Residue, then its C-alpha position, 0 to 999 in steps of 0.5 A: m257884592p263882596k266889595l261892599d263895605g262890611s257895615r252895608i252887608s246885611t245878614a240877608t245879603e251875606q246869605l245871598i253872596k253864599v248862594l251866588d258863590r255856590k251857583f257860580f263856583n265852576y265859572s272862570t274869570s273869562d266867563f265874566c270877561s274879567k280876563y279881558e279887562s283893560i286900562g286906559g282909553v281912546i287915542t286920537s289926533p289933535l285935529p278938531i272934530g269934523n272937516k274943519l281943515s281946508n285943503g291947504s291945511w290938509s296938504k301941509l299936514i300930509l306933506t310934512p315929514e314925521k319927526q322921529a319922536v323921543g317917547r310918546k307925545w300924549k296930551q289929555v283932551a278929555k276923560e279917558v281920551i288923549s291925543e297924539p300928533t302922529i301920522e297914524q292918528f292923523s290918517r285915521t282922522l283923514e279917513g273919517s273926513v273922506c267918509n264925510e265928503p268923498v267927492r271933495f277929498a277924492s278931488f283933493a287926493l288928485s292934487l297931492p304928489k304920488d309919493i305921500d306917506p302910504r298911511y295917508i294913501s290907505a286912509f284915502f282908499r279906506g275912507l272911499a271904500d266905507c263911505s255912505k250917507e248913513k255913516a257920514h256925520e250929521d253935519y254932512k248928511d244933507d249935502w252928502a254925495p257919492c264919488s263917481d266910478i270915474l273919479l274913484e278910478k282916477v284916485i286909484a290910478h294916481f297913487p302907487h299900491n305896493e304899501s296900501e294893498s289891503a285898503l285898495v282891495r277893500l275899495f275894489d270890493c266895497k264899490s264893485l269897481a272890479t266889473d271894469t276889465k282894467v280894475f279886475h286885472l288889478l284885483l287879479n294881480l293883487a291876488r296873485h302877487a301881493k306880498d301879504p301874507e308872508l310865507n308860513k306866518l299868520n296875521v291873526w293868531n292867539s298869543d297863547k299859540t304859535r304864529s306858524a301857519e303849519v299848525a293852525s286850525a281851520k278856523s284860524l286859517m279862515d280868520n287869516s284869509i279875510n285878514c291878508v291881501r291875497g286872501q281878501a282879493y280872492i274873496a272879492i273875486a269870488r263875490l264877482f263870480f257869484k254875480n257874473e257867471l260869464l266872468a266866472n267861466q272865463n276865469r277858471d284858472v283863478v281857482d287853480q292859482a288860489i289852490v296852489d298858493e303857498h300860504p294855507a290861509v289863501k288856499m282857504s279863500a279858494l273855497e270861496l272861489l269854488k262856491p259859485y261853481l256849485n251853481y254853474d258847473s258842479l262837476f268842476a266845483h267838486t273836482k276842484f274841491i277834492e283837489l283843494c282838500t288834497e292840497d290842504i286837508r284843513v279846507s274841509g273844515g272851512y266855512g261853507a265846505n258843508h255845501f260840497f259834502n251835502q252835494g257830493f254824497e248825492s253825486q257821482h263823486v260819492n267815492e271820492y268824498i268817502e275817501l276824503v272823510l277817511r283821510m280827515l279822520g286820520s288827520q293830525y288836526v283835532d278840528i278836522r277829526k271832529e269834522a270827520a266825525r260830524q260827516i260820518y254821523a251825517r252820512w250814516f244818518f242820510n246815506d247809510l254809509f260809515e256804519r263801521e266808522l260810526a261805531l268807532v267814533l262813538k267810542g273814540d276821543k272827546e273830539l270825535r264824540s263831540g262831533c257826533a253829538s253836535v250833529l245828533s243835537q241838531f237833528l233833535r232841535e230841528d223839526k225835520y227828518h221825521d221819516r228817519i229819526g228813529k235811527i238815532k236811538s242807540s247813539y242817543i243813549t250812548l251820548l246821553n251817558d258820555e263821560d264828558e260834561d260838555i257832551l252831556q249838556k249838548v245832547g241833554s239840552c235838546v229837551q228844551y226845544d219844541s221840536y224834540w217833543t214833536k218827534h214820533n219817538s219822543t216818548v222813547l227818547f225821553s224815557e232814555f233821557v230821564k235815567s241818563k247822566a245827561a239829565r243830571h246836567c240839565i235840571n234847570s232847563l228841563f223843569e223850565k220846559l216842563e213847567f209850561f209843557p203844552s201837553m198833560l204831564i200826567d201822561m209822563s208821570d212814570s218817567l218823572l218819577g224815574l227822573v227824580k230818582n235819577i237826579v237825587e241819587v247820591n254819588k259823592n264821587d261825582e263832582s256835579f253832585k256838590h251843586r246838584h241839590m242846589h240846582i234842584r231847589e232853584s229849579s221849577l221842579l216843585k211847580v212841575l210836581q204841583r201841576l202834575y198833582d193838580e192834573a191827577t186829582e182833577d182826573e181822579d187818577d189814583e195811580a198818578i197821585s200815588i206816583c206824585l207822592d212817591i216823587w215827594d218821598e224821594l225828594l224828602n229822603s234825599e234831604i234836598y229839602t229840610a223838614m221845615s222847608a218841606v212843611k212850608e212847601l206842603d202848606n203853600g202848594l202841594l197837598s194844601 
């Protein structure tokens, strides 16, 4: 709205702009995706849309060497669309054409020389991997037919693989060709010997950080495991193992090969290989998981590692898992230390372990406290663990009064979930919440929940008075105070207060009515509402 011409901005709009400025004061440009604004449009090939080229025309195009261009030969073909006559763009068009007519283009591929540009080979492989009737252009859906496995295998055998390994792995994975012994060994060979990824280099990385794999987080390694050839190949093999127990048991050595791979992103893919063995041979799975985490502690923070921890702490391997968590706690990697805190809290909750360590992490740095907060919040949001939820009171109080705003919001926001209120100790938990720091950071979500609360609010009138006293408390050194009054005015507080008053008058509960008036006094004394707005609220609702 500030971009509007001055003559078009009314007084009301000007006031609204100020309200929005205050409301979104703490937001960054990335919250509005401004950080990611881009210019330009789409680059495509100059070929006509659809499979309008004959096999002869495609053959001539594919066999024509690419000329060394001086500068870019861009041509505007539509609004925000330009064409570029390069092999990169031609191969993308070829990929779409293969998807539309897989049988035609698979047969056509066999008529081409083996030594065509690798980008065209990859286009054939990717097009055959991703093709389906649903993805085909409308003009080709009626006559669409898939390739037979025999034809696919002929195409695979026809071309060299050394420059098209990623596309080939995708073809193996999508079409389940690797159930064939010969093709399975091709996939194994790619997993063991593909040159991608390069030693200690990431294929996917944040431009603000280094490309070195040595300092990468667990999440970064997971992202890279699915974006490198050896990692993709091992993950494809893992999917086969899930479907075929006999194949998995006959190829256990594949797990060992992935564990000792020189690249940590490929080691992360070994985690996928181990998951099927949790069903087939848990002793083998846990032994190799511990070994894998010893090779690289970051695997303990990989996706699905929680399945190993959940089983492991209930098994004969419990002591090995205790040692692993303690090593994680001392790790140089921040995300692994956070995961250690998560495990410590969970194992204290479920298995009565790590009591001494829990006391330390609750007083530790932000990442450790955040790890505990994420697990505690999960327990409060889920309709489970009613037999032991009473254990959390002390740590709940600690985290409700943490110094970090993110932790306060994470733990405090649990009050908006129905499962929070079904806990047998919800009254005790809420009585601690209303006087905590977290309450000041969850004003809107709390009163929205209370506005439509299914039970009687009159039963929590004392807590609501304590809550209002807490959130209107003046502490001008508190950064959140600057905008808290605005959040209170924009929240459903008055609707909740009106409902509480209505319930109290209907039940002729003088004590509750008195508390209701005390709450209103607190609001007036805090100067959240001006005298005029107070009169308006009184006339329109409360006490009218």
